[in-house]
PDB file of N, H, CA, C and O in Angstrom:
ATOM      1  N   MET A   1       1.815  -9.957   8.286  1.00  0.00           N
ATOM      2  CA  MET A   1       0.773  -9.003   8.552  1.00  0.00           C
ATOM      3  C   MET A   1      -0.510  -9.713   8.976  1.00  0.00           C
ATOM      4  O   MET A   1      -1.212  -9.258   9.879  1.00  0.00           O
ATOM      5  N   GLU A   2      -0.804 -10.816   8.325  1.00  0.00           N
ATOM      6  H   GLU A   2      -0.234 -11.185   7.591  1.00  0.00           H
ATOM      7  CA  GLU A   2      -2.020 -11.558   8.650  1.00  0.00           C
ATOM      8  C   GLU A   2      -1.975 -12.105  10.072  1.00  0.00           C
ATOM      9  O   GLU A   2      -3.003 -12.153  10.747  1.00  0.00           O
ATOM     10  N   LEU A   3      -0.799 -12.516  10.535  1.00  0.00           N
ATOM     11  H   LEU A   3       0.036 -12.477   9.987  1.00  0.00           H
ATOM     12  CA  LEU A   3      -0.662 -13.022  11.907  1.00  0.00           C
ATOM     13  C   LEU A   3      -0.964 -11.919  12.919  1.00  0.00           C
ATOM     14  O   LEU A   3      -1.678 -12.158  13.893  1.00  0.00           O
ATOM     15  N   LEU A   4      -0.439 -10.731  12.707  1.00  0.00           N
ATOM     16  H   LEU A   4       0.141 -10.536  11.915  1.00  0.00           H
ATOM     17  CA  LEU A   4      -0.704  -9.606  13.604  1.00  0.00           C
ATOM     18  C   LEU A   4      -2.192  -9.258  13.601  1.00  0.00           C
ATOM     19  O   LEU A   4      -2.784  -9.018  14.653  1.00  0.00           O
ATOM     20  N   ARG A   5      -2.785  -9.235  12.416  1.00  0.00           N
ATOM     21  H   ARG A   5      -2.305  -9.430  11.562  1.00  0.00           H
ATOM     22  CA  ARG A   5      -4.215  -8.955  12.282  1.00  0.00           C
ATOM     23  C   ARG A   5      -5.033  -9.991  13.049  1.00  0.00           C
ATOM     24  O   ARG A   5      -6.016  -9.650  13.707  1.00  0.00           O
ATOM     25  N   SER A   6      -4.632 -11.234  12.964  1.00  0.00           N
ATOM     26  H   SER A   6      -3.834 -11.511  12.430  1.00  0.00           H
ATOM     27  CA  SER A   6      -5.318 -12.316  13.668  1.00  0.00           C
ATOM     28  C   SER A   6      -5.219 -12.147  15.178  1.00  0.00           C
ATOM     29  O   SER A   6      -6.188 -12.396  15.895  1.00  0.00           O
ATOM     30  N   HIS A   7      -4.057 -11.727  15.665  1.00  0.00           N
ATOM     31  H   HIS A   7      -3.270 -11.526  15.082  1.00  0.00           H
ATOM     32  CA  HIS A   7      -3.881 -11.493  17.108  1.00  0.00           C
ATOM     33  C   HIS A   7      -4.787 -10.355  17.600  1.00  0.00           C
ATOM     34  O   HIS A   7      -5.397 -10.455  18.665  1.00  0.00           O
ATOM     35  N   PHE A   8      -4.867  -9.289  16.824  1.00  0.00           N
ATOM     36  H   PHE A   8      -4.372  -9.208  15.959  1.00  0.00           H
ATOM     37  CA  PHE A   8      -5.757  -8.182  17.193  1.00  0.00           C
ATOM     38  C   PHE A   8      -7.215  -8.640  17.222  1.00  0.00           C
ATOM     39  O   PHE A   8      -7.961  -8.295  18.139  1.00  0.00           O
ATOM     40  N   ARG A   9      -7.618  -9.419  16.212  1.00  0.00           N
ATOM     41  H   ARG A   9      -7.012  -9.699  15.468  1.00  0.00           H
ATOM     42  CA  ARG A   9      -8.991  -9.912  16.145  1.00  0.00           C
ATOM     43  C   ARG A   9      -9.303 -10.801  17.342  1.00  0.00           C
ATOM     44  O   ARG A   9     -10.352 -10.648  17.967  1.00  0.00           O
ATOM     45  N   GLN A  10      -8.406 -11.728  17.671  1.00  0.00           N
ATOM     46  H   GLN A  10      -7.553 -11.852  17.163  1.00  0.00           H
ATOM     47  CA  GLN A  10      -8.610 -12.633  18.809  1.00  0.00           C
ATOM     48  C   GLN A  10      -8.671 -11.860  20.127  1.00  0.00           C
ATOM     49  O   GLN A  10      -9.499 -12.164  20.985  1.00  0.00           O
ATOM     50  N   THR A  11      -7.810 -10.878  20.288  1.00  0.00           N
ATOM     51  H   THR A  11      -7.137 -10.631  19.590  1.00  0.00           H
ATOM     52  CA  THR A  11      -7.802 -10.076  21.510  1.00  0.00           C
ATOM     53  C   THR A  11      -9.108  -9.291  21.650  1.00  0.00           C
ATOM     54  O   THR A  11      -9.680  -9.228  22.738  1.00  0.00           O
ATOM     55  N   ALA A  12      -9.576  -8.701  20.565  1.00  0.00           N
ATOM     56  H   ALA A  12      -9.112  -8.753  19.681  1.00  0.00           H
ATOM     57  CA  ALA A  12     -10.828  -7.963  20.602  1.00  0.00           C
ATOM     58  C   ALA A  12     -11.989  -8.880  20.950  1.00  0.00           C
ATOM     59  O   ALA A  12     -12.853  -8.507  21.743  1.00  0.00           O
ATOM     60  N   GLU A  13     -12.021 -10.072  20.370  1.00  0.00           N
ATOM     61  H   GLU A  13     -11.319 -10.375  19.725  1.00  0.00           H
ATOM     62  CA  GLU A  13     -13.097 -11.026  20.670  1.00  0.00           C
ATOM     63  C   GLU A  13     -13.048 -11.471  22.126  1.00  0.00           C
ATOM     64  O   GLU A  13     -14.089 -11.598  22.771  1.00  0.00           O
ATOM     65  N   MET A  14     -11.850 -11.707  22.645  1.00  0.00           N
ATOM     66  H   MET A  14     -11.005 -11.603  22.121  1.00  0.00           H
ATOM     67  CA  MET A  14     -11.708 -12.122  24.038  1.00  0.00           C
ATOM     68  C   MET A  14     -12.178 -11.010  24.974  1.00  0.00           C
ATOM     69  O   MET A  14     -12.920 -11.269  25.922  1.00  0.00           O
ATOM     70  N   LEU A  15     -11.753  -9.782  24.714  1.00  0.00           N
ATOM     71  H   LEU A  15     -11.150  -9.572  23.944  1.00  0.00           H
ATOM     72  CA  LEU A  15     -12.169  -8.655  25.549  1.00  0.00           C
ATOM     73  C   LEU A  15     -13.678  -8.449  25.473  1.00  0.00           C
ATOM     74  O   LEU A  15     -14.318  -8.165  26.486  1.00  0.00           O
ATOM     75  N   ASP A  16     -14.238  -8.589  24.298  1.00  0.00           N
ATOM     76  H   ASP A  16     -13.717  -8.820  23.476  1.00  0.00           H
ATOM     77  CA  ASP A  16     -15.667  -8.376  24.119  1.00  0.00           C
ATOM     78  C   ASP A  16     -16.477  -9.423  24.886  1.00  0.00           C
ATOM     79  O   ASP A  16     -17.503  -9.093  25.482  1.00  0.00           O
ATOM     80  N   SER A  17     -16.034 -10.664  24.876  1.00  0.00           N
ATOM     81  H   SER A  17     -15.201 -10.932  24.392  1.00  0.00           H
ATOM     82  CA  SER A  17     -16.788 -11.725  25.542  1.00  0.00           C
ATOM     83  C   SER A  17     -16.585 -11.723  27.055  1.00  0.00           C
ATOM     84  O   SER A  17     -17.407 -12.277  27.784  1.00  0.00           O
ATOM     85  N   ASN A  18     -15.506 -11.111  27.537  1.00  0.00           N
ATOM     86  H   ASN A  18     -14.838 -10.661  26.944  1.00  0.00           H
ATOM     87  CA  ASN A  18     -15.212 -11.128  28.974  1.00  0.00           C
ATOM     88  C   ASN A  18     -15.449  -9.799  29.672  1.00  0.00           C
ATOM     89  O   ASN A  18     -15.185  -9.677  30.868  1.00  0.00           O
ATOM     90  N   THR A  19     -15.933  -8.824  28.963  1.00  0.00           N
ATOM     91  H   THR A  19     -16.148  -8.924  27.991  1.00  0.00           H
ATOM     92  CA  THR A  19     -16.090  -7.508  29.572  1.00  0.00           C
ATOM     93  C   THR A  19     -17.460  -7.366  30.236  1.00  0.00           C
ATOM     94  O   THR A  19     -18.463  -7.874  29.735  1.00  0.00           O
ATOM     95  N   ALA A  20     -17.482  -6.685  31.342  1.00  0.00           N
ATOM     96  H   ALA A  20     -16.667  -6.272  31.749  1.00  0.00           H
ATOM     97  CA  ALA A  20     -18.729  -6.410  32.046  1.00  0.00           C
ATOM     98  C   ALA A  20     -19.219  -5.009  31.717  1.00  0.00           C
ATOM     99  O   ALA A  20     -20.217  -4.549  32.272  1.00  0.00           O
ATOM    100  N   LEU A  21     -18.534  -4.344  30.836  1.00  0.00           N
ATOM    101  H   LEU A  21     -17.723  -4.717  30.385  1.00  0.00           H
ATOM    102  CA  LEU A  21     -18.905  -2.980  30.448  1.00  0.00           C
ATOM    103  C   LEU A  21     -20.117  -3.005  29.521  1.00  0.00           C
ATOM    104  O   LEU A  21     -20.429  -4.034  28.921  1.00  0.00           O
ATOM    105  N   THR A  22     -20.780  -1.895  29.413  1.00  0.00           N
ATOM    106  H   THR A  22     -20.527  -1.059  29.901  1.00  0.00           H
ATOM    107  CA  THR A  22     -21.949  -1.823  28.545  1.00  0.00           C
ATOM    108  C   THR A  22     -21.573  -1.621  27.081  1.00  0.00           C
ATOM    109  O   THR A  22     -22.432  -1.715  26.204  1.00  0.00           O
ATOM    110  N   GLY A  23     -20.319  -1.349  26.811  1.00  0.00           N
ATOM    111  H   GLY A  23     -19.621  -1.273  27.524  1.00  0.00           H
ATOM    112  CA  GLY A  23     -19.853  -1.134  25.439  1.00  0.00           C
ATOM    113  C   GLY A  23     -19.471  -2.429  24.755  1.00  0.00           C
ATOM    114  O   GLY A  23     -19.655  -3.517  25.302  1.00  0.00           O
ATOM    115  N   ARG A  24     -18.942  -2.301  23.566  1.00  0.00           N
ATOM    116  H   ARG A  24     -18.792  -1.417  23.122  1.00  0.00           H
ATOM    117  CA  ARG A  24     -18.486  -3.439  22.781  1.00  0.00           C
ATOM    118  C   ARG A  24     -17.032  -3.223  22.371  1.00  0.00           C
ATOM    119  O   ARG A  24     -16.586  -2.089  22.199  1.00  0.00           O
ATOM    120  N   VAL A  25     -16.311  -4.311  22.220  1.00  0.00           N
ATOM    121  H   VAL A  25     -16.674  -5.232  22.360  1.00  0.00           H
ATOM    122  CA  VAL A  25     -14.945  -4.275  21.703  1.00  0.00           C
ATOM    123  C   VAL A  25     -14.962  -5.089  20.424  1.00  0.00           C
ATOM    124  O   VAL A  25     -15.375  -6.249  20.429  1.00  0.00           O
ATOM    125  N   TYR A  26     -14.516  -4.494  19.332  1.00  0.00           N
ATOM    126  H   TYR A  26     -14.180  -3.552  19.328  1.00  0.00           H
ATOM    127  CA  TYR A  26     -14.489  -5.221  18.074  1.00  0.00           C
ATOM    128  C   TYR A  26     -13.287  -4.800  17.256  1.00  0.00           C
ATOM    129  O   TYR A  26     -12.669  -3.766  17.512  1.00  0.00           O
ATOM    130  N   PHE A  27     -12.968  -5.613  16.271  1.00  0.00           N
ATOM    131  H   PHE A  27     -13.470  -6.453  16.062  1.00  0.00           H
ATOM    132  CA  PHE A  27     -11.848  -5.363  15.374  1.00  0.00           C
ATOM    133  C   PHE A  27     -12.393  -5.208  13.967  1.00  0.00           C
ATOM    134  O   PHE A  27     -13.121  -6.077  13.488  1.00  0.00           O
ATOM    135  N   LYS A  28     -12.055  -4.123  13.300  1.00  0.00           N
ATOM    136  H   LYS A  28     -11.463  -3.417  13.689  1.00  0.00           H
ATOM    137  CA  LYS A  28     -12.460  -3.904  11.920  1.00  0.00           C
ATOM    138  C   LYS A  28     -11.217  -3.911  11.048  1.00  0.00           C
ATOM    139  O   LYS A  28     -10.282  -3.142  11.272  1.00  0.00           O
ATOM    140  N   ASN A  29     -11.214  -4.768  10.071  1.00  0.00           N
ATOM    141  H   ASN A  29     -11.973  -5.393   9.889  1.00  0.00           H
ATOM    142  CA  ASN A  29     -10.088  -4.907   9.160  1.00  0.00           C
ATOM    143  C   ASN A  29     -10.209  -3.864   8.047  1.00  0.00           C
ATOM    144  O   ASN A  29     -11.149  -3.899   7.253  1.00  0.00           O
ATOM    145  N   PHE A  30      -9.250  -2.939   7.998  1.00  0.00           N
ATOM    146  H   PHE A  30      -8.486  -2.911   8.644  1.00  0.00           H
ATOM    147  CA  PHE A  30      -9.242  -1.914   6.969  1.00  0.00           C
ATOM    148  C   PHE A  30      -8.296  -2.255   5.821  1.00  0.00           C
ATOM    149  O   PHE A  30      -8.071  -1.429   4.937  1.00  0.00           O
ATOM    150  N   GLY A  31      -7.753  -3.441   5.829  1.00  0.00           N
ATOM    151  H   GLY A  31      -7.936  -4.112   6.548  1.00  0.00           H
ATOM    152  CA  GLY A  31      -6.848  -3.832   4.762  1.00  0.00           C
ATOM    153  C   GLY A  31      -5.411  -3.439   5.067  1.00  0.00           C
ATOM    154  O   GLY A  31      -5.088  -2.988   6.166  1.00  0.00           O
ATOM    155  N   ASP A  32      -4.569  -3.619   4.079  1.00  0.00           N
ATOM    156  H   ASP A  32      -4.831  -3.985   3.186  1.00  0.00           H
ATOM    157  CA  ASP A  32      -3.149  -3.312   4.248  1.00  0.00           C
ATOM    158  C   ASP A  32      -2.879  -1.830   4.015  1.00  0.00           C
ATOM    159  O   ASP A  32      -3.560  -1.176   3.224  1.00  0.00           O
ATOM    160  N   LEU A  33      -1.889  -1.321   4.706  1.00  0.00           N
ATOM    161  H   LEU A  33      -1.337  -1.852   5.348  1.00  0.00           H
ATOM    162  CA  LEU A  33      -1.471   0.071   4.570  1.00  0.00           C
ATOM    163  C   LEU A  33      -0.122   0.089   3.862  1.00  0.00           C
ATOM    164  O   LEU A  33       0.856  -0.475   4.352  1.00  0.00           O
ATOM    165  N   GLU A  34      -0.083   0.741   2.709  1.00  0.00           N
ATOM    166  H   GLU A  34      -0.878   1.199   2.311  1.00  0.00           H
ATOM    167  CA  GLU A  34       1.168   0.837   1.968  1.00  0.00           C
ATOM    168  C   GLU A  34       2.159   1.695   2.737  1.00  0.00           C
ATOM    169  O   GLU A  34       1.764   2.622   3.444  1.00  0.00           O
ATOM    170  N   PHE A  35       3.439   1.389   2.604  1.00  0.00           N
ATOM    171  H   PHE A  35       3.760   0.636   2.030  1.00  0.00           H
ATOM    172  CA  PHE A  35       4.471   2.083   3.361  1.00  0.00           C
ATOM    173  C   PHE A  35       4.472   3.577   3.065  1.00  0.00           C
ATOM    174  O   PHE A  35       4.655   4.384   3.976  1.00  0.00           O
ATOM    175  N   GLU A  36       4.270   3.959   1.807  1.00  0.00           N
ATOM    176  H   GLU A  36       4.122   3.304   1.067  1.00  0.00           H
ATOM    177  CA  GLU A  36       4.246   5.378   1.445  1.00  0.00           C
ATOM    178  C   GLU A  36       3.089   6.092   2.133  1.00  0.00           C
ATOM    179  O   GLU A  36       3.242   7.229   2.577  1.00  0.00           O
ATOM    180  N   LYS A  37       1.927   5.434   2.225  1.00  0.00           N
ATOM    181  H   LYS A  37       1.802   4.510   1.864  1.00  0.00           H
ATOM    182  CA  LYS A  37       0.773   6.017   2.899  1.00  0.00           C
ATOM    183  C   LYS A  37       1.057   6.161   4.391  1.00  0.00           C
ATOM    184  O   LYS A  37       0.687   7.163   5.003  1.00  0.00           O
ATOM    185  N   TYR A  38       1.715   5.159   4.975  1.00  0.00           N
ATOM    186  H   TYR A  38       2.016   4.345   4.478  1.00  0.00           H
ATOM    187  CA  TYR A  38       2.100   5.224   6.386  1.00  0.00           C
ATOM    188  C   TYR A  38       2.998   6.430   6.642  1.00  0.00           C
ATOM    189  O   TYR A  38       2.788   7.168   7.605  1.00  0.00           O
ATOM    190  N   LEU A  39       3.999   6.633   5.783  1.00  0.00           N
ATOM    191  H   LEU A  39       4.169   6.034   5.000  1.00  0.00           H
ATOM    192  CA  LEU A  39       4.917   7.763   5.952  1.00  0.00           C
ATOM    193  C   LEU A  39       4.183   9.094   5.869  1.00  0.00           C
ATOM    194  O   LEU A  39       4.453   9.999   6.658  1.00  0.00           O
ATOM    195  N   SER A  40       3.257   9.222   4.921  1.00  0.00           N
ATOM    196  H   SER A  40       3.038   8.486   4.280  1.00  0.00           H
ATOM    197  CA  SER A  40       2.531  10.480   4.794  1.00  0.00           C
ATOM    198  C   SER A  40       1.629  10.713   6.004  1.00  0.00           C
ATOM    199  O   SER A  40       1.496  11.850   6.457  1.00  0.00           O
ATOM    200  N   LEU A  41       1.009   9.664   6.536  1.00  0.00           N
ATOM    201  H   LEU A  41       1.117   8.740   6.169  1.00  0.00           H
ATOM    202  CA  LEU A  41       0.183   9.811   7.738  1.00  0.00           C
ATOM    203  C   LEU A  41       1.041  10.150   8.948  1.00  0.00           C
ATOM    204  O   LEU A  41       0.644  10.946   9.799  1.00  0.00           O
ATOM    205  N   LYS A  42       2.219   9.541   9.019  1.00  0.00           N
ATOM    206  H   LYS A  42       2.541   8.894   8.327  1.00  0.00           H
ATOM    207  CA  LYS A  42       3.138   9.810  10.128  1.00  0.00           C
ATOM    208  C   LYS A  42       3.586  11.274  10.123  1.00  0.00           C
ATOM    209  O   LYS A  42       3.801  11.866  11.181  1.00  0.00           O
ATOM    210  N   GLN A  43       3.724  11.845   8.943  1.00  0.00           N
ATOM    211  H   GLN A  43       3.549  11.364   8.083  1.00  0.00           H
ATOM    212  CA  GLN A  43       4.156  13.237   8.815  1.00  0.00           C
ATOM    213  C   GLN A  43       3.003  14.215   9.014  1.00  0.00           C
ATOM    214  O   GLN A  43       3.188  15.425   8.881  1.00  0.00           O
ATOM    215  N   GLY A  44       1.815  13.703   9.332  1.00  0.00           N
ATOM    216  H   GLY A  44       1.665  12.720   9.440  1.00  0.00           H
ATOM    217  CA  GLY A  44       0.693  14.572   9.636  1.00  0.00           C
ATOM    218  C   GLY A  44      -0.251  14.837   8.493  1.00  0.00           C
ATOM    219  O   GLY A  44      -1.178  15.633   8.635  1.00  0.00           O
ATOM    220  N   MET A  45      -0.040  14.187   7.357  1.00  0.00           N
ATOM    221  H   MET A  45       0.713  13.540   7.243  1.00  0.00           H
ATOM    222  CA  MET A  45      -0.958  14.365   6.243  1.00  0.00           C
ATOM    223  C   MET A  45      -2.201  13.505   6.488  1.00  0.00           C
ATOM    224  O   MET A  45      -2.140  12.503   7.201  1.00  0.00           O
ATOM    225  N   PHE A  46      -3.312  13.900   5.901  1.00  0.00           N
ATOM    226  H   PHE A  46      -3.362  14.714   5.322  1.00  0.00           H
ATOM    227  CA  PHE A  46      -4.559  13.186   6.102  1.00  0.00           C
ATOM    228  C   PHE A  46      -4.809  12.208   4.963  1.00  0.00           C
ATOM    229  O   PHE A  46      -4.359  12.407   3.835  1.00  0.00           O
ATOM    230  N   SER A  47      -5.531  11.158   5.286  1.00  0.00           N
ATOM    231  H   SER A  47      -5.897  10.996   6.202  1.00  0.00           H
ATOM    232  CA  SER A  47      -5.913  10.170   4.290  1.00  0.00           C
ATOM    233  C   SER A  47      -7.355  10.423   3.883  1.00  0.00           C
ATOM    234  O   SER A  47      -8.168  10.851   4.703  1.00  0.00           O
ATOM    235  N   LYS A  48      -7.674  10.163   2.632  1.00  0.00           N
ATOM    236  H   LYS A  48      -7.014   9.815   1.966  1.00  0.00           H
ATOM    237  CA  LYS A  48      -9.048  10.321   2.163  1.00  0.00           C
ATOM    238  C   LYS A  48      -9.897   9.194   2.743  1.00  0.00           C
ATOM    239  O   LYS A  48      -9.457   8.046   2.792  1.00  0.00           O
ATOM    240  N   LYS A  49     -11.096   9.515   3.177  1.00  0.00           N
ATOM    241  H   LYS A  49     -11.454  10.448   3.137  1.00  0.00           H
ATOM    242  CA  LYS A  49     -11.981   8.506   3.762  1.00  0.00           C
ATOM    243  C   LYS A  49     -12.380   7.429   2.770  1.00  0.00           C
ATOM    244  O   LYS A  49     -12.518   6.268   3.154  1.00  0.00           O
ATOM    245  N   HIS A  50     -12.564   7.772   1.529  1.00  0.00           N
ATOM    246  H   HIS A  50     -12.452   8.716   1.217  1.00  0.00           H
ATOM    247  CA  HIS A  50     -13.045   6.826   0.550  1.00  0.00           C
ATOM    248  C   HIS A  50     -11.935   5.976  -0.069  1.00  0.00           C
ATOM    249  O   HIS A  50     -12.209   5.126  -0.917  1.00  0.00           O
ATOM    250  N   HIS A  51     -10.698   6.194   0.342  1.00  0.00           N
ATOM    251  H   HIS A  51     -10.475   6.884   1.031  1.00  0.00           H
ATOM    252  CA  HIS A  51      -9.568   5.426  -0.200  1.00  0.00           C
ATOM    253  C   HIS A  51      -9.636   3.993   0.315  1.00  0.00           C
ATOM    254  O   HIS A  51      -9.744   3.772   1.521  1.00  0.00           O
ATOM    255  N   SER A  52      -9.575   3.029  -0.578  1.00  0.00           N
ATOM    256  H   SER A  52      -9.488   3.208  -1.558  1.00  0.00           H
ATOM    257  CA  SER A  52      -9.564   1.638  -0.134  1.00  0.00           C
ATOM    258  C   SER A  52      -8.159   1.078  -0.307  1.00  0.00           C
ATOM    259  O   SER A  52      -7.497   1.335  -1.312  1.00  0.00           O
ATOM    260  N   PHE A  53      -7.717   0.321   0.668  1.00  0.00           N
ATOM    261  H   PHE A  53      -8.254   0.112   1.485  1.00  0.00           H
ATOM    262  CA  PHE A  53      -6.393  -0.290   0.635  1.00  0.00           C
ATOM    263  C   PHE A  53      -6.509  -1.654   0.008  1.00  0.00           C
ATOM    264  O   PHE A  53      -7.378  -2.444   0.374  1.00  0.00           O
ATOM    265  N   GLY A  54      -5.619  -1.939  -0.954  1.00  0.00           N
ATOM    266  H   GLY A  54      -4.913  -1.297  -1.252  1.00  0.00           H
ATOM    267  CA  GLY A  54      -5.577  -3.258  -1.574  1.00  0.00           C
ATOM    268  C   GLY A  54      -6.537  -3.346  -2.670  1.00  0.00           C
ATOM    269  O   GLY A  54      -6.644  -4.390  -3.315  1.00  0.00           O
TER     270      GLY A  54
END
């Protein structure tokens, strides 16, 4: 999981430094997602905003 997270972070940094757009590209780490939470989100259930992962 950490390797995938690292790839996303590196890609976001590369896009942000090479973009001519007026916006920004960044990666925010929200922590790990438990499999049960993933299944409930996939089925259309909502997650609480204040829930912290890990």
